[in-house]
Backbone atoms as SQL, in Angstrom:
CREATE TABLE atoms (id INTEGER PRIMARY KEY, chain TEXT, resi INTEGER, resn TEXT, atom TEXT, x REAL, y REAL, z REAL);
INSERT INTO atoms VALUES
  (1, 'A', 1, 'MET', 'N', -20.651, -24.351, -11.216),
  (2, 'A', 1, 'MET', 'CA', -20.421, -22.761, -11.913),
  (3, 'A', 1, 'MET', 'C', -20.518, -22.167, -10.149),
  (4, 'A', 2, 'ALA', 'N', -19.438, -20.797, -10.008),
  (5, 'A', 2, 'ALA', 'CA', -19.113, -20.151, -8.632),
  (6, 'A', 2, 'ALA', 'C', -19.619, -18.761, -9.046),
  (7, 'A', 3, 'MET', 'N', -19.441, -18.404, -7.817),
  (8, 'A', 3, 'MET', 'CA', -19.813, -16.829, -7.986),
  (9, 'A', 3, 'MET', 'C', -18.675, -16.064, -7.259),
  (10, 'A', 4, 'MET', 'N', -17.972, -14.620, -7.632),
  (11, 'A', 4, 'MET', 'CA', -17.105, -14.297, -7.008),
  (12, 'A', 4, 'MET', 'C', -17.513, -12.827, -6.979),
  (13, 'A', 5, 'GLU', 'N', -17.076, -12.218, -5.571),
  (14, 'A', 5, 'GLU', 'CA', -17.297, -10.671, -5.611),
  (15, 'A', 5, 'GLU', 'C', -16.258, -10.205, -5.290),
  (16, 'A', 6, 'ILE', 'N', -15.858, -8.927, -5.683),
  (17, 'A', 6, 'ILE', 'CA', -14.477, -8.304, -5.888),
  (18, 'A', 6, 'ILE', 'C', -14.656, -7.207, -6.164),
  (19, 'A', 7, 'SER', 'N', -13.515, -7.138, -5.226),
  (20, 'A', 7, 'SER', 'CA', -13.509, -4.549, -5.186),
  (21, 'A', 7, 'SER', 'C', -12.138, -5.079, -5.395),
  (22, 'A', 8, 'VAL', 'N', -12.009, -3.576, -6.359),
  (23, 'A', 8, 'VAL', 'CA', -10.743, -3.440, -6.862),
  (24, 'A', 8, 'VAL', 'C', -10.403, -1.859, -6.310),
  (25, 'A', 9, 'VAL', 'N', -9.435, -1.611, -5.535),
  (26, 'A', 9, 'VAL', 'CA', -9.494, -0.437, -5.126),
  (27, 'A', 9, 'VAL', 'C', -8.214, 0.515, -5.547),
  (28, 'A', 10, 'PRO', 'N', -8.032, 0.938, -6.348),
  (29, 'A', 10, 'PRO', 'CA', -6.813, 1.962, -6.810),
  (30, 'A', 10, 'PRO', 'C', -6.036, 2.907, -4.754),
  (31, 'A', 11, 'LEU', 'N', -4.881, 2.634, -5.061),
  (32, 'A', 11, 'LEU', 'CA', -4.782, 3.778, -3.917),
  (33, 'A', 11, 'LEU', 'C', -3.815, 4.861, -4.456),
  (34, 'A', 12, 'GLY', 'N', -3.661, 6.005, -3.260),
  (35, 'A', 12, 'GLY', 'CA', -2.864, 6.854, -4.437),
  (36, 'A', 12, 'GLY', 'C', -2.679, 7.293, -5.678),
  (37, 'A', 13, 'THR', 'N', -4.046, 8.056, -5.707),
  (38, 'A', 13, 'THR', 'CA', -4.024, 8.293, -7.344),
  (39, 'A', 13, 'THR', 'C', -4.122, 9.527, -7.221),
  (40, 'A', 14, 'GLY', 'N', -4.066, 10.330, -6.217),
  (41, 'A', 14, 'GLY', 'CA', -4.279, 11.939, -6.018),
  (42, 'A', 14, 'GLY', 'C', -5.570, 12.524, -6.159),
  (43, 'A', 15, 'SER', 'N', -6.904, 11.504, -6.040),
  (44, 'A', 15, 'SER', 'CA', -7.982, 12.165, -6.260),
  (45, 'A', 15, 'SER', 'C', -8.905, 10.604, -5.052),
  (46, 'A', 16, 'THR', 'N', -9.998, 11.594, -4.541),
  (47, 'A', 16, 'THR', 'CA', -10.844, 10.903, -3.913),
  (48, 'A', 16, 'THR', 'C', -12.212, 10.073, -4.616),
  (49, 'A', 17, 'SER', 'N', -12.090, 10.556, -6.100),
  (50, 'A', 17, 'SER', 'CA', -13.078, 9.763, -6.895),
  (51, 'A', 17, 'SER', 'C', -12.158, 8.493, -7.754),
  (52, 'A', 18, 'LEU', 'N', -12.591, 7.627, -7.614),
  (53, 'A', 18, 'LEU', 'CA', -11.998, 6.037, -8.123),
  (54, 'A', 18, 'LEU', 'C', -13.260, 5.783, -9.502),
  (55, 'A', 19, 'SER', 'N', -14.061, 5.873, -9.624),
  (56, 'A', 19, 'SER', 'CA', -14.820, 5.691, -10.573),
  (57, 'A', 19, 'SER', 'C', -14.446, 5.609, -11.891),
  (58, 'A', 20, 'HIS', 'N', -13.699, 6.101, -12.730),
  (59, 'A', 20, 'HIS', 'CA', -12.693, 6.527, -13.773),
  (60, 'A', 20, 'HIS', 'C', -11.698, 4.902, -13.808),
  (61, 'A', 21, 'TYR', 'N', -11.104, 4.538, -12.654),
  (62, 'A', 21, 'TYR', 'CA', -10.415, 3.318, -12.571),
  (63, 'A', 21, 'TYR', 'C', -11.330, 1.552, -12.716),
  (64, 'A', 22, 'ILE', 'N', -12.526, 2.070, -11.651),
  (65, 'A', 22, 'ILE', 'CA', -13.599, 1.265, -11.629),
  (66, 'A', 22, 'ILE', 'C', -14.206, 0.819, -13.332),
  (67, 'A', 23, 'ALA', 'N', -14.443, 1.898, -13.524),
  (68, 'A', 23, 'ALA', 'CA', -14.710, 1.739, -14.666),
  (69, 'A', 23, 'ALA', 'C', -14.061, 0.992, -15.847),
  (70, 'A', 24, 'GLU', 'N', -12.843, 1.302, -15.232),
  (71, 'A', 24, 'GLU', 'CA', -11.705, 0.598, -16.583),
  (72, 'A', 24, 'GLU', 'C', -11.912, -0.850, -16.082),
  (73, 'A', 25, 'ALA', 'N', -11.651, -1.424, -15.025),
  (74, 'A', 25, 'ALA', 'CA', -12.328, -2.688, -14.451),
  (75, 'A', 25, 'ALA', 'C', -13.187, -3.646, -15.162),
  (76, 'A', 26, 'VAL', 'N', -14.153, -3.031, -15.101),
  (77, 'A', 26, 'VAL', 'CA', -15.535, -3.519, -15.727),
  (78, 'A', 26, 'VAL', 'C', -15.196, -3.220, -17.404),
  (79, 'A', 27, 'ARG', 'N', -14.721, -2.602, -17.723),
  (80, 'A', 27, 'ARG', 'CA', -14.465, -2.953, -19.282),
  (81, 'A', 27, 'ARG', 'C', -13.214, -4.149, -19.436),
  (82, 'A', 28, 'VAL', 'N', -12.937, -4.737, -18.356),
  (83, 'A', 28, 'VAL', 'CA', -11.925, -5.846, -18.511),
  (84, 'A', 28, 'VAL', 'C', -12.816, -7.126, -18.313),
  (85, 'A', 29, 'LEU', 'N', -14.266, -6.791, -17.510),
  (86, 'A', 29, 'LEU', 'CA', -15.078, -7.867, -17.169),
  (87, 'A', 29, 'LEU', 'C', -15.698, -7.880, -18.185),
  (88, 'A', 30, 'GLU', 'N', -16.429, -6.870, -19.006),
  (89, 'A', 30, 'GLU', 'CA', -17.252, -7.134, -20.461),
  (90, 'A', 30, 'GLU', 'C', -16.711, -7.738, -20.960),
  (91, 'A', 31, 'GLN', 'N', -14.788, -7.325, -21.251),
  (92, 'A', 31, 'GLN', 'CA', -14.641, -8.542, -22.502),
  (93, 'A', 31, 'GLN', 'C', -14.057, -9.884, -21.877),
  (94, 'A', 32, 'ALA', 'N', -14.663, -10.002, -21.022),
  (95, 'A', 32, 'ALA', 'CA', -14.849, -11.558, -20.647),
  (96, 'A', 32, 'ALA', 'C', -16.299, -12.625, -20.825),
  (97, 'A', 33, 'GLY', 'N', -17.082, -11.756, -20.830),
  (98, 'A', 33, 'GLY', 'CA', -18.233, -12.087, -21.753),
  (99, 'A', 33, 'GLY', 'C', -19.168, -12.847, -20.467),
  (100, 'A', 34, 'MET', 'N', -18.705, -12.679, -19.128),
  (101, 'A', 34, 'MET', 'CA', -19.170, -13.771, -17.811),
  (102, 'A', 34, 'MET', 'C', -20.602, -12.459, -17.449),
  (103, 'A', 35, 'GLU', 'N', -21.449, -13.202, -16.613),
  (104, 'A', 35, 'GLU', 'CA', -22.540, -12.655, -15.880),
  (105, 'A', 35, 'GLU', 'C', -22.007, -11.707, -14.907),
  (106, 'A', 36, 'TYR', 'N', -22.518, -10.412, -14.449),
  (107, 'A', 36, 'TYR', 'CA', -21.394, -9.688, -13.540),
  (108, 'A', 36, 'TYR', 'C', -22.898, -8.639, -13.473),
  (109, 'A', 37, 'GLU', 'N', -22.796, -8.498, -11.957),
  (110, 'A', 37, 'GLU', 'CA', -23.849, -7.034, -11.796),
  (111, 'A', 37, 'GLU', 'C', -22.780, -6.563, -10.470),
  (112, 'A', 38, 'ILE', 'N', -23.122, -4.948, -11.020),
  (113, 'A', 38, 'ILE', 'CA', -21.875, -4.148, -10.084),
  (114, 'A', 38, 'ILE', 'C', -22.895, -3.307, -8.891),
  (115, 'A', 39, 'GLY', 'N', -22.293, -3.413, -7.805),
  (116, 'A', 39, 'GLY', 'CA', -22.553, -2.722, -6.461),
  (117, 'A', 39, 'GLY', 'C', -22.111, -1.817, -6.272),
  (118, 'A', 40, 'PRO', 'N', -22.419, -1.062, -4.802),
  (119, 'A', 40, 'PRO', 'CA', -21.802, 0.155, -4.803),
  (120, 'A', 40, 'PRO', 'C', -20.340, 0.080, -3.948),
  (121, 'A', 41, 'MET', 'N', -20.400, -1.262, -3.664),
  (122, 'A', 41, 'MET', 'CA', -18.635, -1.509, -3.488),
  (123, 'A', 41, 'MET', 'C', -18.130, -2.789, -3.998),
  (124, 'A', 42, 'SER', 'N', -18.677, -3.393, -4.732),
  (125, 'A', 42, 'SER', 'CA', -18.118, -4.175, -5.348),
  (126, 'A', 42, 'SER', 'C', -19.001, -4.872, -6.123),
  (127, 'A', 43, 'THR', 'N', -18.706, -5.639, -7.254),
  (128, 'A', 43, 'THR', 'CA', -19.199, -6.271, -8.229),
  (129, 'A', 43, 'THR', 'C', -19.144, -7.820, -7.899),
  (130, 'A', 44, 'VAL', 'N', -20.191, -8.380, -8.572),
  (131, 'A', 44, 'VAL', 'CA', -20.793, -9.800, -8.304),
  (132, 'A', 44, 'VAL', 'C', -19.991, -10.514, -9.510),
  (133, 'A', 45, 'VAL', 'N', -19.613, -11.521, -9.731),
  (134, 'A', 45, 'VAL', 'CA', -19.464, -12.246, -10.833),
  (135, 'A', 45, 'VAL', 'C', -20.040, -13.599, -11.399),
  (136, 'A', 46, 'VAL', 'N', -20.269, -13.879, -11.975),
  (137, 'A', 46, 'VAL', 'CA', -20.624, -16.141, -12.236),
  (138, 'A', 46, 'VAL', 'C', -19.971, -16.369, -13.380),
  (139, 'A', 47, 'GLY', 'N', -19.287, -17.456, -12.847),
  (140, 'A', 47, 'GLY', 'CA', -18.708, -18.241, -13.786),
  (141, 'A', 47, 'GLY', 'C', -17.813, -19.740, -13.102),
  (142, 'A', 48, 'ASP', 'N', -17.053, -20.117, -13.562),
  (143, 'A', 48, 'ASP', 'CA', -16.458, -21.561, -13.311),
  (144, 'A', 48, 'ASP', 'C', -14.827, -20.700, -12.682),
  (145, 'A', 49, 'LEU', 'N', -14.587, -21.730, -11.588),
  (146, 'A', 49, 'LEU', 'CA', -13.815, -21.508, -10.957),
  (147, 'A', 49, 'LEU', 'C', -11.999, -20.820, -11.818),
  (148, 'A', 50, 'GLU', 'N', -11.762, -21.581, -12.507),
  (149, 'A', 50, 'GLU', 'CA', -10.679, -20.986, -13.298),
  (150, 'A', 50, 'GLU', 'C', -10.819, -19.700, -13.717),
  (151, 'A', 51, 'HIS', 'N', -12.190, -19.645, -14.562),
  (152, 'A', 51, 'HIS', 'CA', -12.171, -18.218, -15.042),
  (153, 'A', 51, 'HIS', 'C', -12.156, -17.365, -13.994),
  (154, 'A', 52, 'LEU', 'N', -12.675, -17.339, -13.239),
  (155, 'A', 52, 'LEU', 'CA', -13.085, -16.422, -12.044),
  (156, 'A', 52, 'LEU', 'C', -11.675, -15.781, -11.616),
  (157, 'A', 53, 'PHE', 'N', -10.860, -16.663, -11.006),
  (158, 'A', 53, 'PHE', 'CA', -9.575, -16.179, -10.068),
  (159, 'A', 53, 'PHE', 'C', -8.550, -15.252, -11.729),
  (160, 'A', 54, 'ALA', 'N', -8.623, -16.232, -13.008),
  (161, 'A', 54, 'ALA', 'CA', -8.272, -15.232, -13.831),
  (162, 'A', 54, 'ALA', 'C', -8.561, -14.122, -14.440),
  (163, 'A', 55, 'LEU', 'N', -10.125, -14.158, -14.144),
  (164, 'A', 55, 'LEU', 'CA', -10.285, -12.874, -14.143),
  (165, 'A', 55, 'LEU', 'C', -10.215, -11.279, -12.978),
  (166, 'A', 56, 'ALA', 'N', -9.824, -11.789, -12.033),
  (167, 'A', 56, 'ALA', 'CA', -9.577, -11.188, -10.884),
  (168, 'A', 56, 'ALA', 'C', -8.127, -10.824, -11.497),
  (169, 'A', 57, 'ARG', 'N', -7.392, -11.497, -11.849),
  (170, 'A', 57, 'ARG', 'CA', -6.368, -10.904, -11.645),
  (171, 'A', 57, 'ARG', 'C', -6.035, -10.173, -12.854),
  (172, 'A', 58, 'LYS', 'N', -6.643, -10.216, -13.668),
  (173, 'A', 58, 'LYS', 'CA', -6.986, -8.735, -15.133),
  (174, 'A', 58, 'LYS', 'C', -7.195, -7.937, -14.442),
  (175, 'A', 59, 'MET', 'N', -8.569, -7.876, -13.516),
  (176, 'A', 59, 'MET', 'CA', -9.439, -6.484, -13.083),
  (177, 'A', 59, 'MET', 'C', -8.208, -5.874, -11.692),
  (178, 'A', 60, 'HIS', 'N', -7.403, -6.693, -11.062),
  (179, 'A', 60, 'HIS', 'CA', -6.419, -6.403, -10.227),
  (180, 'A', 60, 'HIS', 'C', -5.237, -5.426, -11.232),
  (181, 'A', 61, 'GLU', 'N', -5.014, -6.058, -12.318),
  (182, 'A', 61, 'GLU', 'CA', -3.529, -5.371, -13.280),
  (183, 'A', 61, 'GLU', 'C', -4.515, -3.950, -13.472),
  (184, 'A', 62, 'ARG', 'N', -5.461, -4.060, -14.142),
  (185, 'A', 62, 'ARG', 'CA', -6.466, -2.847, -14.929),
  (186, 'A', 62, 'ARG', 'C', -5.333, -1.495, -14.639),
  (187, 'A', 63, 'PRO', 'N', -5.970, -1.344, -13.179),
  (188, 'A', 63, 'PRO', 'CA', -5.188, 0.083, -12.582),
  (189, 'A', 63, 'PRO', 'C', -3.544, 0.264, -12.801),
  (190, 'A', 64, 'PHE', 'N', -2.890, -0.494, -12.699),
  (191, 'A', 64, 'PHE', 'CA', -1.435, -0.838, -12.848),
  (192, 'A', 64, 'PHE', 'C', -1.595, 0.130, -14.256),
  (193, 'A', 65, 'ALA', 'N', -1.912, -0.659, -15.323),
  (194, 'A', 65, 'ALA', 'CA', -1.919, -0.421, -16.558),
  (195, 'A', 65, 'ALA', 'C', -2.176, 0.718, -16.757),
  (196, 'A', 66, 'LEU', 'N', -2.547, 1.663, -15.645),
  (197, 'A', 66, 'LEU', 'CA', -3.197, 3.243, -16.194),
  (198, 'A', 66, 'LEU', 'C', -2.108, 4.164, -15.221),
  (199, 'A', 67, 'GLY', 'N', -1.128, 3.517, -14.356),
  (200, 'A', 67, 'GLY', 'CA', -0.478, 4.126, -14.234),
  (201, 'A', 67, 'GLY', 'C', -0.320, 4.086, -12.341),
  (202, 'A', 68, 'VAL', 'N', -1.228, 3.594, -11.563),
  (203, 'A', 68, 'VAL', 'CA', -1.658, 3.732, -10.544),
  (204, 'A', 68, 'VAL', 'C', -0.502, 2.695, -10.081),
  (205, 'A', 69, 'GLN', 'N', 0.184, 3.099, -8.753),
  (206, 'A', 69, 'GLN', 'CA', 1.542, 2.555, -8.414),
  (207, 'A', 69, 'GLN', 'C', 0.854, 1.329, -7.038),
  (208, 'A', 70, 'ARG', 'N', -0.093, 1.632, -6.225),
  (209, 'A', 70, 'ARG', 'CA', -0.664, 0.653, -5.475),
  (210, 'A', 70, 'ARG', 'C', -2.075, 0.348, -5.503),
  (211, 'A', 71, 'VAL', 'N', -2.589, -1.170, -5.418),
  (212, 'A', 71, 'VAL', 'CA', -4.186, -1.872, -5.677),
  (213, 'A', 71, 'VAL', 'C', -4.265, -2.503, -4.819),
  (214, 'A', 72, 'ALA', 'N', -5.418, -2.103, -3.931),
  (215, 'A', 72, 'ALA', 'CA', -5.788, -3.457, -3.331),
  (216, 'A', 72, 'ALA', 'C', -6.913, -4.132, -3.336),
  (217, 'A', 73, 'THR', 'N', -7.487, -5.472, -3.734),
  (218, 'A', 73, 'THR', 'CA', -8.420, -6.350, -4.090),
  (219, 'A', 73, 'THR', 'C', -8.644, -7.008, -3.045),
  (220, 'A', 74, 'SER', 'N', -9.891, -7.200, -2.822),
  (221, 'A', 74, 'SER', 'CA', -10.086, -8.032, -1.993),
  (222, 'A', 74, 'SER', 'C', -11.615, -9.058, -2.942),
  (223, 'A', 75, 'ILE', 'N', -11.082, -10.563, -2.841),
  (224, 'A', 75, 'ILE', 'CA', -12.199, -11.340, -3.463),
  (225, 'A', 75, 'ILE', 'C', -12.591, -12.002, -2.402),
  (226, 'A', 76, 'ARG', 'N', -14.187, -12.336, -3.039),
  (227, 'A', 76, 'ARG', 'CA', -14.790, -13.619, -1.921),
  (228, 'A', 76, 'ARG', 'C', -15.626, -14.587, -3.059),
  (229, 'A', 77, 'ILE', 'N', -15.133, -16.042, -2.660),
  (230, 'A', 77, 'ILE', 'CA', -16.000, -16.702, -3.740),
  (231, 'A', 77, 'ILE', 'C', -16.967, -17.270, -3.395),
  (232, 'A', 78, 'ASP', 'N', -17.820, -17.783, -3.961),
  (233, 'A', 78, 'ASP', 'CA', -19.059, -18.960, -3.213),
  (234, 'A', 78, 'ASP', 'C', -18.723, -20.416, -3.928),
  (235, 'A', 79, 'ASP', 'N', -18.763, -21.305, -3.375),
  (236, 'A', 79, 'ASP', 'CA', -18.416, -22.412, -4.940),
  (237, 'A', 79, 'ASP', 'C', -19.430, -23.263, -4.328),
  (238, 'A', 80, 'ARG', 'N', -20.388, -23.434, -4.622),
  (239, 'A', 80, 'ARG', 'CA', -21.519, -24.139, -4.166),
  (240, 'A', 80, 'ARG', 'C', -21.837, -24.928, -5.315),
  (241, 'A', 81, 'ARG', 'N', -22.144, -26.566, -4.904),
  (242, 'A', 81, 'ARG', 'CA', -21.619, -27.475, -6.102),
  (243, 'A', 81, 'ARG', 'C', -22.652, -28.131, -5.810),
  (244, 'A', 82, 'ASP', 'N', -23.563, -28.336, -5.335),
  (245, 'A', 82, 'ASP', 'CA', -24.775, -28.981, -5.349),
  (246, 'A', 82, 'ASP', 'C', -26.317, -28.383, -5.831),
  (247, 'A', 83, 'LYS', 'N', -26.168, -27.327, -6.527),
  (248, 'A', 83, 'LYS', 'CA', -27.080, -26.705, -7.191),
  (249, 'A', 83, 'LYS', 'C', -26.294, -25.788, -8.150),
  (250, 'A', 84, 'PRO', 'N', -26.953, -25.226, -9.171),
  (251, 'A', 84, 'PRO', 'CA', -26.690, -23.924, -9.727),
  (252, 'A', 84, 'PRO', 'C', -26.963, -22.822, -9.023),
  (253, 'A', 85, 'LEU', 'N', -25.825, -21.814, -8.924),
  (254, 'A', 85, 'LEU', 'CA', -25.845, -20.872, -8.276),
  (255, 'A', 85, 'LEU', 'C', -26.410, -19.482, -9.497),
  (256, 'A', 86, 'SER', 'N', -26.891, -18.112, -8.941),
  (257, 'A', 86, 'SER', 'CA', -27.242, -17.598, -9.799),
  (258, 'A', 86, 'SER', 'C', -26.913, -15.936, -8.983),
  (259, 'A', 87, 'ILE', 'N', -27.345, -15.197, -9.380),
  (260, 'A', 87, 'ILE', 'CA', -27.101, -13.375, -9.011),
  (261, 'A', 87, 'ILE', 'C', -28.458, -13.254, -8.432),
  (262, 'A', 88, 'GLN', 'N', -29.545, -13.588, -9.074),
  (263, 'A', 88, 'GLN', 'CA', -30.768, -13.558, -9.047),
  (264, 'A', 88, 'GLN', 'C', -31.435, -14.285, -7.977),
  (265, 'A', 89, 'GLY', 'N', -30.886, -15.718, -7.995),
  (266, 'A', 89, 'GLY', 'CA', -31.529, -16.640, -6.983),
  (267, 'A', 89, 'GLY', 'C', -31.317, -16.190, -5.604),
  (268, 'A', 90, 'LYS', 'N', -30.007, -16.190, -5.548),
  (269, 'A', 90, 'LYS', 'CA', -29.301, -15.590, -4.002),
  (270, 'A', 90, 'LYS', 'C', -30.251, -14.597, -3.629),
  (271, 'A', 91, 'VAL', 'N', -30.488, -13.825, -4.494),
  (272, 'A', 91, 'VAL', 'CA', -31.185, -12.107, -3.902),
  (273, 'A', 91, 'VAL', 'C', -32.949, -13.037, -3.700),
  (274, 'A', 92, 'GLN', 'N', -33.414, -13.517, -4.402),
  (275, 'A', 92, 'GLN', 'CA', -34.747, -14.098, -4.222),
  (276, 'A', 92, 'GLN', 'C', -34.813, -14.634, -3.205),
  (277, 'A', 93, 'ALA', 'N', -33.586, -15.461, -3.040),
  (278, 'A', 93, 'ALA', 'CA', -33.874, -16.562, -1.905),
  (279, 'A', 93, 'ALA', 'C', -34.023, -15.773, -0.624),
  (280, 'A', 94, 'VAL', 'N', -33.353, -14.327, -0.292),
  (281, 'A', 94, 'VAL', 'CA', -33.375, -13.326, 0.900),
  (282, 'A', 94, 'VAL', 'C', -35.026, -13.035, 0.872),
  (283, 'A', 95, 'ARG', 'N', -34.944, -12.108, -0.316),
  (284, 'A', 95, 'ARG', 'CA', -36.429, -11.705, -0.288),
  (285, 'A', 95, 'ARG', 'C', -37.528, -12.237, -0.119),
  (286, 'A', 96, 'GLU', 'N', -37.288, -13.542, 0.075),
  (287, 'A', 96, 'GLU', 'CA', -38.970, -14.172, 0.282),
  (288, 'A', 96, 'GLU', 'C', -38.719, -14.943, 1.543),
  (289, 'A', 97, 'LYS', 'N', -37.995, -14.523, 2.179),
  (290, 'A', 97, 'LYS', 'CA', -37.804, -14.237, 3.428),
  (291, 'A', 97, 'LYS', 'C', -38.021, -13.204, 4.531),
  (292, 'A', 98, 'VAL', 'N', -37.950, -12.325, 3.883),
  (293, 'A', 98, 'VAL', 'CA', -38.078, -11.210, 4.792),
  (294, 'A', 98, 'VAL', 'C', -39.603, -10.543, 5.082);
């Protein structure tokens, strides 16, 4: 299992509010049925690498389907193979050390 942090940012929408577009990208994520957590600046998703890359593409494409002409998407992958990753496990490991 791997973990992906993704941020999909529609550009040139004519508004400073992007939550409608972000909600649409999250709908794509919900349809995939994968574990995820929404944060204030990005979303974290857990799954196998092949599915994460396919999901990133679908989330990136969603604003275009809504008429946006430019989208900037950032992804970061944590692919640890010596033990399972979980969102809660990563957060807990840091909190225990604080």
